[in-house]
N, C-alpha and C positions, 0 to 999 in steps of 0.2 A: 416242215420249215424246210430242213437240211434236203425229206426227199425229192420235193419238188423242185427246189433250187438247183440240186444236181440234173434235175429232168431238163433245165432249162439251160445247162452248161453253168451254173452262179455257184460260188462259196459262198454258202451259208452264211460261214462268218465274217463277213466283210458287210459291212454295213453301208448302204449307199441310199440316195433320195433318189425318187424315181422321176422320168423327164416331166417336162411342164404339162404334158396329155394327160396323164396319169394322176400329177400330185395336185394339178390345177380342175381336174374333172368334176367340181361339184359345182365350178364357175363354167363350164362350156356348155353351149347352147347349140339349136339347131340351124337350121337356115332360115326357117325365119324369125330367128332370136328370142326362139323361148329356150330357157332350161332344160338340158336332158333329163336332169334329177328333178321331178314332180316334189310339188309342198306335201308334204307329209310321209314322203319316201324315207328309208332307214339304209344310212349306211352305214357298214361295218369298216375301220379304219383298224390296217398295219395287224389284220389276224394270222398272216405269218409272219412278222415281225413283235414292235412294241414300241407304242407312239410316245414312250416314256423312257426311250434308250438314252441314255446320256449321252450317247456318240454321235444324237438327232438334236441335241439342242441347239443347232446354230440352226435347222430348219423347221424349228418348233413353233414361232411367232407367227413364222408365214403360214405355216396351216393353223394355228387360232385364230390370224383373219381369213381363209376363206371360209372357216366354221363359224364365227362372227356374221360372217356377209350371206350365209345361208341360213337365218333362223328358221324360215320354215321346213328345212331339213332336219330328221331325227338322227343324231350322230353316237354312235356304238364304240367307245374306246375301252380296247382292254390290255390289262398291264397285268405284270409279275413284280412290279417295281412301283406299290403305293407308296415306297417311304417317300418315293420320288416328286408324288405330285403335286405338295402343295408348292413347294418350291419353285415349279415348274407353270403353274397356272399364270393365267393373264392378269392383267392386275385390275379389268372392268371385271374379273366371275364373282364379286360377292358372295350372295349365299349358292350361286354354281349359274348355270345357264339355264333357260328352260329347255335347249333342243340338245343339249348331252345327258349322255350316262357314262357313268365310271363304274367298271367293269374289272374285274380278279380275275386270275385265273386258280384254281385248286383243287388240283389234280390230287391230295390224296389230305389224312385231318391235320397235319405236320403243317402245310401249305395254306387250310383254310387258317388254321389258329395263329399263322404269322401274318396272314396278308388281310385278311378279315375286318382284326379290330383298326387295321390300319385305312381301309378304306372307310370303317364306320365313324370317323377321326374327320373325314374330310367335310366343308361345304360340301352341298350339293344336291341338285334337285330331284337325281334317278340313278339309282346304284343295283349293281345285279352283279352274279357270281355265275362264272363259268368253273362246272366241274368237268373238264374236258383236256385231252382224254381222262375220265375219270379209272386211275389204278390202285383205290385203295378205297377203303370205308372212310367214308366223310358224315361226320352228325355236325350242323349248324346250327341247332334249332335256336342256342342260346345266342346267335346273333340274329336269326331270325325273326325274335322276339322284339326288337328293337323298332320294327313298325318299317325302318327305313329302306331294308332289300326287298326291290319289288319283280323278280325275274332270276329263276336260276336255270340254266341248261345246262345238260349233264350228254356227255354221249360218250362212248366208248375208241379204243384207238387204233387208227389203220395206219397201212405201208408198211413196209419188210421189218421186223424184229415185235412187232404190237403185243402188248399185254393184255392179260385177260382183264375182262371187265363182267363183275359179277352181277348178274341182276337182284340178289340183297340186297348190293350196296345203293342201286339205283330206286329201291324200291323204300328204303329207308329214308334218303334225302325225297321223294316223293312224297311221302307220310306227313313226313316234318312241313314239308311246304304248302299241304293241303291243312297241317293244322293250323296254322298263321295265315292264311291266304295267300299265298305268295304263287306266284304264278311259276309250273311246274312245265322245264319242255326235256323232254327224252327225245334229244336230234336221232339217235342211232344206239345199235349195240357195237360198232366198234369191230374188227375184225376176228376178233378171238371174243366170245360170250361164252357166261356160264350160269347154266343154271339148273338146279335141283339135282345139283353133280353131276351132271354133264355139259362138255366142252362142244361148241359149236366151232365151225370155223365159215364165215358169212364172208366174202368178198364182195361182194356188187353193195357198194354205194346204197341205193336204190333198196334193196329186200332190207338193210340195215334199217334204213328210215321205217320202213315198211313194219318190221316186227316191232319196230319202238313201237311205232302208232297201233298196233295190233296191242300191246300191254295195258293200252287206256288208261296209263299211269300218270299222262301229259297233262293238264286242266288248265283253266284261264283262272287267275286267283283275282284277288280287289284289284280295281281296277286304277293307277295311277294319273292324269290326264296329264298329258303335253300341251302346255301353252306353248302353240307354234304361233308365228306373228311374219309377217310382209317383214320388208328391210325397214319402213318408218315404225315398226314397231305396233303395229294395229295387230289386234288379236284377229287369227284367221278362224272361220265357221267349216265346222266335219265339209261342206258343199264346198268347201275351197279346197280342202285337201281331194289326193289322188285316190280314187277306189281302186284298191289291188284287185287283179285280177288271178286264179288258180289255174292251172291247165290241169286234164282228167289226174295225173299222175300224184297232184301237191293234196287232193282227196284223203289218200291213204300215206300219209305225210306226215308225223307230230311235228313236223318244225312251222308247219303254217300256223302256227300258235303265234311265234312269233317271228313271223316272215314277211316281207312288206309288197309280198304276192310274185308270180311269176312275169319273168323281162323276156322272155319266148327266149331263149337263149339255146335250143335246144341242148340244154346242159344235161336234163332226165337222159337223153340215150347216153352219154359221158357217163355218167354214172352208174352202167351197166357194164363199162370194161374195167 
């Protein structure tokens, strides 16, 4: 986050609300009046920030209203502050909204043991864990046994000062997920990757993803259906949902398992830089 903000001449320590065009993007429409974000797509919210930051409390109700208005879109919410979630949920949350996945970031064992129990204590339809950047050995077998965690994402670290990610850590996580039929996605090796006692420097983001794909450790686990509806609450069928499209590089990317498909943004070329 700090690296990317510095490139944009932003102070990463400053918490701010994005402009309306970005903040309300899930509600934006094209010239024909159709939503730009199609039914069935996934939006990952605040990946370079934290949806449950205390400093964002004054904006959160508006954000919840946007999410409420698009029950046909999946919202992936990631946090390092699961202890704040219960007190900041909307009043009609109930047992959880069908279109929201709550995720915690667990970069090492200490954070996993701090955050995952708080995540499991929450009412929610969909739960996930993101071990990214993975900077230490993490075992979460006991938490996966609950049957409530449906996805674990794992990635190495990037940008200046990147810490090493070890293949042994990745393998442990993958094997535990397979044991409990939980979807596991090894997204990338990171810039510094250690395997069999050898340290590799991999600067290309695309190459990181391709090497992760070649490991063969990612897999689709037990499917937890999304009950997406239209604004009136009518359940949508598969034919109502967008059909993901994938570009050629996607076939060599481990992220494909958890990806909504290619948006034809030509970012693939940018990842080579």
